[in-house]
N, C-alpha and C positions, 0 to 999 in steps of 0.2 A: 379808434384806440389801438394802442400798440399791442403787438402780440405778446403773450406771456411765455416765460421760460417754464420748464417743468417744475422746478422748486416754487416759482410764483403761483403756478396753477394749483400745486399741492397746498400751499398755504391758504389760498382763496377757498379751496374746497373744505379745509378744516375751519374756516371762518364762517361759511354760509350757515352752518347749523346754529351759530351764535349771532343772530341778527341784531341784538342790542349792543353788540360789541364785545371785544375781548382783548385782553393784554397778551403780550408775547408768550408768556408762559401758558396761557389757556390754549392758544393756537398750537404751541409746541405739544401740549398734551393730547391734542387731537390728531397729530401726525402719526403715521405708522413708522415703525422702526425700519431702518436706522433713521434717527432723527438728526437734523442738522444741529450744530451748536447754536445757542441762544442768540449770539450776536449775529450769526449768519441769517437767522430767521428775522431778527429785528431789521436787518438791512433789506431783506426780501420784502418785508411788510412796508417798509418806507418807499421801495421801488413801486410796489403796487399803488401806494398813495400817489406818487409822481405820475404813474401812468393813468390814474383816474379810476382805479377799481375799488379803492378803499378810501374811507376818510379816517384821519388820525386826530384824535382829541387829547390834548395834553393834560394829564391829571397828576400834578405834583411832579415827580421825577420820571414818570411813565407816561406811555401813550396808550389809549384804548383805540383799537382799530375796529371799524364797522364797514361791512360790505357796501358798496354803492351800486354794484351790478348783481342782479340775481343770478342764480344758477341756470334758470331757463333762458335768460337773456344772453348769458355768456355761451350756453350751448348753441343757441340760434346764430349768434355771430360767428362762432367757431366753425360750425357746420356750413355756413353760408360761405365763409372764406375757403374752406376745403373744397366745396363743390365748384366754386369760381376758378380757383387755382388748378385743380387737378381733374375736373370733369367738365371743363368749358361752360361752366354755369348750369349744367344740365342735371337735375335730380334723377331724370330718367337714365342717364349714363351711370350715375352712382348706383342706383338700384340694379341696373343691368351688370355692372361690375361685380357686385356681391353675388348676384345670381350665377354669373359665369364661374366665380371663384368657389361656388358652393358654400358660401358663407350664409345664405339665406335659403331656407327649405321652401318647398311648395307651399306648405302649410302657412309659413310666415308670410309669403307672398299674398295668399288669400286673405290673410288677416290685414295686411296692408291695403289691399284692394277694398275690403269692407270699410276701413277707416277712411279711405279716400272717397268713397261713394256716400259718406255721410252717416254710417252706422255709428251710433254713439255707444253701442254696447261694447264693453271690453272684450276683445278676442281672447279666447283661452286655448 
C-alpha cells in the first residue's frame, strides 16, 4: 500500500472510530482544529479510497466512507516500514535508539522485557 500524507493519516484517524462509515462532514467533525476545507477533505478521502485504505459507497449525491484498514494494521505496517528504512530492519536497534536518546526509561524497558517474556499482565 502507498504511504499516506499527514492529512490522509489525520482523516483515517478520524474515520476509525466510525467503522460503519461516515460522510465527509462526519469526518470533518472528528478532526482537530484547524480543520481543512470540506472540499479538501473530500479529495483526501477519495485519495484514501484510491490507495486502498477506505471504501466509498455512493448514496445519493454523497459518499459514505468506511475504513478498510484497522488502526492496528496501519500501526503495524507503518512501524515495520520505519524499522526497515531507518533501523536496518532491526527492532533491537529501534529500542536501543530510544534508550540512548533517553526516550525510554529503565522502568519502561523492564515493562517491555516482561511483555516479551510472555507476561500477559499489563505493566503499570
